[in-house]
N, C-alpha and C positions, 0 to 999 in steps of 0.2 A: 761529619761536619764539613762544609765546603768553605773555600777561601773567600774572604771579603776584603775589600780595601780597608786598611787601618784608619781609624778616625783620629782626631787630635788627642783624645784621651787615651789612646793605645788599645782600645777595645777592638776585637775582631768579631763582627756579627756572624751568627750561625743560622742554620735553616731548620725550621720545624714545620710540621704539617698543620695547616689551618685553612678553613673555607675562605674563598675570596672575600675581601672586605671592600668598603667603599673606596673607589679610586678617584683622585682629583685630576680632572682633565683640564687642559688649557686651550691654547689657540688651535683652531681648526679652520681650514679653508676648503669648502666643498666645491672645488672646480670640476670634479668628476665623481661619479658614484664610488664610494669606498675610500676616497682620498680624504684624509683627515689628519689633523695635528692635535696632540693632547699632551697632558703631563700627568705624572704619577709620582706621589711622594712616598718614599720608603724610609723605614727606620733602620738603625744599625743592628737591631736585635729582632728575632722572630717574635711574633705575636705582641707587638707593642701596645701598651695600654694608653698611650697618648692618642688623642684625636685632634683634628685641625678644625678650628672655628674661631672667628669667622674667616672666610676665604674670599678674596677679591682678585679676579683675573681681569686685568684692564689693558686694553690695547688702545694706544693713542695714535690717531690717524691725522695726517696733515695733507694739504693739497699736493705736496711733492710726491707722495705715494710710493717712494722708493724704499724707505726703511720705516718700519713700524716699531715704536717703543712699547715693549710689553713689561708691565709691572705685576708681579705676583706678591700680594700682601696677605699675610696670614698670622695666626696666633695659635699656640698649643693649649689644649685643655687637659689638665691633670685630674684624674679621678679623685674623689674625696678620700678614698682609702689608701692613697699612695702619696709619696712626697716627690717634689720635683727633682731633688737631688738623686733619688733612687732611679728615676727614669731618664736621667741626663744621657743623651746620645746624639751623635751626628745624624742629620737627615740627608737623604739622597733624592735627587730629582731626575727622573727619567723623561727626557723630552725628545720626541721625534722631530727631527729637523736640525738644521745647523744654526748656531748662534754666533753673534759677534762679541768677542770678549772685551774687557776693559784692560788696556795695557798698563794703566797706572795701578791696578790692583795687585800686581806681583807676578812672579813666574808660575808656570803650571805645576801641578802635582804629579810627579812621575808614577806614583802608586796607582793612579787611575788608568793611565795608559798601559801599565803592566797588567792590571786586572783584566782589561778587555782583550789584551793579546793572549792571555792564558785561555780564553774561550774561542780562539781562532778568529777574532775580529781584528780589523785593521784600523788603527787610529789615523785620522786625517787632519785633526786640528786639536790644539790644546790651549788653555789659557785660564783666566779667572773672570768672573762676573761681578758686577757691582752689587754689594750686599749692604743693606742699611736698615735702620730702625726708625719708625715714625711714631711720635707721641700722639696720643689722643687728646691731650689737653695742652694748652699753651697760653701765653699772654699776648695781648695786643692783636688777637685774631689770627696769630700764626702758630702753627704746630711745629715743635722741634723735630729735626731730622738729623740722626747721628749715623755717619758711615761706619761700617764694621771693617776694621783693619784686616787686610789680607783677602777680603772678598770671599768668593765661593769658587774653588777650582773646578774645571770641567774638562772633559775629553769628548770629542765627536768622532764616531767610528762608523764603519760600514762592514757588511758581511759580503765577501766576494764569492763568486762561484754559485753553484746551485742551478736548478732548471730555469729560474726566472731571472738570472743574472744578478747584478749588484743590487743589494737591498737599499732602500732609502736611508739617508743619514740619520743617526740617532745621537743625542747628546746626553751624557751622564754627568750630573753635577753633584758635588759634595758640599753640603751646607753645614759649616761648623756650628757646634752647639754654642748658644749664647743665653745667658740668664733672662734676657728680655723676651725670649720665646714664650715663657710662661708668665710674663708680667702682663696683667690684664689692662694696663694703661699704655701698652706699646703694641705696635704691629711690626712684624719683620717684613722686609721688602727685598725682592730680588729683581733686578732690572736687566733686561736683555734688549739688544737691537737686532731685529729680525728683518730679513729681506724676502720678498716673494710671498708674503702673506696676503697681500692685496692683488687680486688677479682680475684682468679685464673680462667683461662679459662680451661674447661674440655678438656683433651687430652689423647691420648693413650701413652703407654710407648715408642713406637717407635718415636712419635712426640717429646716427652720430651727428648729422647736420642739425636736426631739430632738437634732440635731447642731450647731445654731448656724449662723451664716453662714460659708460657705466662700469662699475667695479663691484666685486663681491668680497666681503670680509666675513668670516665665520669663526665663532668661538665655540668650543665644545667641552663637555664634562664627561668623564668616564668612557673615553674612546681609546681602546687599547687593541684594536683589531689589525692595525697596520703590520706589514711584513717586517718592518724594522724594529718596532717596539715589542711585538708579542713575545719573542723568545726571552728577552730580559724580564718582561713582566711575569711570564709563566714561572721562571726560576725564582723570582723574588716575591711572588704573590703572598707568601706568608708574612712579609714585612710591610704590607700596605697599611697606610694610616687611614682610619675611618674619618668620615666627615661628622663633626659634632653638630648638636642641635643649636646651631648659630646661624644667623642670616648670612648666606653666601651668595655671591652674584658673579655673573659674567657681564662685563661692561665694555662697551666700545665708545670711546670719546672722539668726537670729530671737531677739530678746530676750524676757524673761519666759517662759522655757520651761515653767514650771509651769502656765501658762495656754494653752500651745500644743498643738494637735493636728494632726499632719501626716497627711493622708489618703492622699496618693499622691505618688510621686516617679518621674519619667521622665527619662532611661532607667534601666533597672535596674542599670546599672553605676555609677550615682552612689552616693556614700557619705553616711552620716548619722552624726554624732557630737556629743558635747558639747564645747564650747570649752574648751581647756586654760587654766586660770588665770582664766576668766571664768565666774562663777556664773550659773546660769539662762540660759544661752545655747546655742542649738542651731545647728549648722552643717550644711548640705547642700552638697556640692561635687561637681564633675565635672572630671576631668583632660581637657585638650584633647589630642586625638590629631593630631599633625602629619601623619601619613600619610593623613589623610582628604582632603587637598587642598582644593578649593573647596566641598566638601559642608558645609552648615551643621550645626553641633553645638549642640544645644539642651538645656538643663537646665530642666525644668518641675517646680514644686512646688505642689501643692494643699494648702492648710492653712486653719486657722481658729483664732481666739482665743476662748476661752470664759471665763465667770465661774464661780464656785463653784456658783451656783445651776444653771447650765446643765450642769455636770458631774454633778449629782445629778438632772437632769431625767428621764432614763429610769427611774430607780428611783422617783422621786416620782410621775411620771405613771402608772406601772404600779400603784403602791399606791393612788393616787386612783381609777383606773378600777375596781380591785377593790372598794374601799369603796363607791363610787357604784353599782357593779353590784349589790352586796348590798342597798343601800338603795333603788335604783330599781326592783328587781324587784317587791316588794310594791306599791310606788306605781303602777307601770305596770299591774299586774293590777287594782288598785282602779279606776284611771281607765278601763281597758278595760271593766270590768264596769259602770261607771256611765254612761259616754258611748257605749260601743259600741252597745247597743240603741237609744239615741236616734238616733245617726247612721244606723243601719240602718233605722229607722222613718221618717226624714225624707228619705232618699235611696235611690234604686234605681239599680243598675248592671247593665250587660250587657243581654241580650235582654229582661229584665223591664221595662227602661225603655221599650222600644218597644211592648211588649204586656204591660201590667200584669196580673198574675194575682191571683186571690182566694186568701186563706188560709182553710182549713177545718179545724176540729178537732171531735172527737166524731162522732156520727152524726146526720145530717140526713135525715129521712124525706121523700121527695119527695111532691108533691101527688098524683101519679098513684097512688103506693102507698096513700096515705090514702083515696083514692076507692074502692079495691078492698076496703077493710076493711068488711064488712057485719055489723052487730050481729046476733047470733043465728045466724049462718051460718059466719063465718070461724073456723077452728080455730086452736089454738096453733101447730101446725106451719106453717100457712099464714102466720101473722103473722111468724114467724122468717124464712120464705122471702122475704116481700115487704119487710120492714123491716130485716132483719139480725139477727144473733145478739148484737150488742154492745148489750145493754139491761140496765137495772137491773131486777131482779125482786124484787117485794115480796110477801110472804105474810102473812096475818093469823093470829095464834095462835088455835088452836081452830077455824078455818075453812079447812081445807086446800083446799076446792073453789074458794076465791076467791084470785085472784092479780092482781097489777098489774105491767105492763111499762112502763118509763119510758125514752124515748130523748131524749138531750140532745146538741145540736150547736151549733157557733159558726162563723159565716162572717164574714170580714173582707175588705173591698174597698178598695184605695187610691184616693183622688181626687187626681190629679196637678195640679200648677200649671204647671210649665215642663218642657220636655224639650230636652236638648242631645245629640243622637245617642244614645249608650247610657247617658246619665246623665239622670235625671229627679228633680225634687223632688216631695215628697208634701205636699199641703196639709192633708188630713184623711183619716180612715178611717171608712168606713161599716161598722158592726158590727151583726150580726143574731144573736140568741139564739133557737134553736129548741128547743122542748120538746113531746114527744108522750107522752101518758099513755093506755095501753090497759088497760081492766079486763076480766078474763076470769072466767067462772064455769063450772066443769066443763070447762075447756079450750076454751071457746067465747067469742068476743068479745061482751061485753055493752054496753060504752060506749067511745068514743074522744074524747079531748080534745087539741087542738093549740093551742099558744100560740107567738107570735113577738113578740119585743121588739127594737126597732131603736134605735140611738144613733149619734151622731157624736162621735168622739174624736180628739184630736191624736196619741195613741199607741194602738196596738191593745191594749196590755196594761193601759191605765189603768183600764178597766172590769172 
């Protein structure tokens, strides 16, 4: 027989061998694979004949999202072959995670801390939780709620050391026996304030801008695989309370429904509805299937709270983009026309950066062609063949035998300063203006004039 913490009635539960029974799981947040929160109800005696039903695990979420209020409501079912007095015993709740106690409920129970120390565990927090009973019937549309004096003592502990380091925190709660636990017109309730159950969903800034911040809340049933909870579950699995044939649910209630946007709910069998008699409250619920055995049942809700400005964000942003697009078009065109040529003249990209090329416009008559032009001998056709047909032709009125051909050209050569691979900066441009004037009489060259002007410019088009 192993040691168990003493209950209020002085009983010390023992251990007996029995196959694993139905476990009642609670809040779970699936932020990463295998990360889950759950609850397990235990009796004070091995092989308890009591079953729990109905069971409601309800998480109340507000736009603050900092602390989630969790209410666990249940009732015990006594088999017809036994009496409630014979089965009277304290219940224990094994809850992975840390809970916030109720300071007004009273001092902690030192027996719980001593019990976990005997197993090499380290208590990190003690206190009491708010315990109450809620009647199913009432007058004037209200149901009576009776607080239970003394509440439910708890201890939160960790297991230090080991290859994986410190185990996640686990809370062990003792729920004193109360006659209303087997009264079919009352439901017992345990209230906890929990932080960290709502976790943000990773998103880009564009997603947050259009759809706001998303969060995930998950509730689970029968999840005991965590490193913190499994050793205690395995030791006390003979005292697990089964789930009765009663309607049991996982519920997530969201206040301020006018600001709520539920993006996804899993599984698809979960239902979503407005709360009856409670304005602006949305409820997402999942019925627990008793036939699933030890398979975990999970309700996951992805949601987000938004302001009125965020609700209009898609429309406002679309309108803003449309207005700015119409305004930015002419502005970008003007900037491109103004700065584009300057950037093009100051930087060279691609193969031109490695081997700069000259720019040439018009017709530049080569020196070799000029040397072949002999006054008194070269004809008009020979000039066009040597110098090209792209020439300005001038004739004098009244003297058709005289004509003048003018060739104009421009050559621009970049002078580089630095080169980085296929990118080079241009320090200045060497510009040459070529002009050749050929005078003909009776289609024979009489005179040739060639002029070249050179300049250095910061931009090739400045001159």
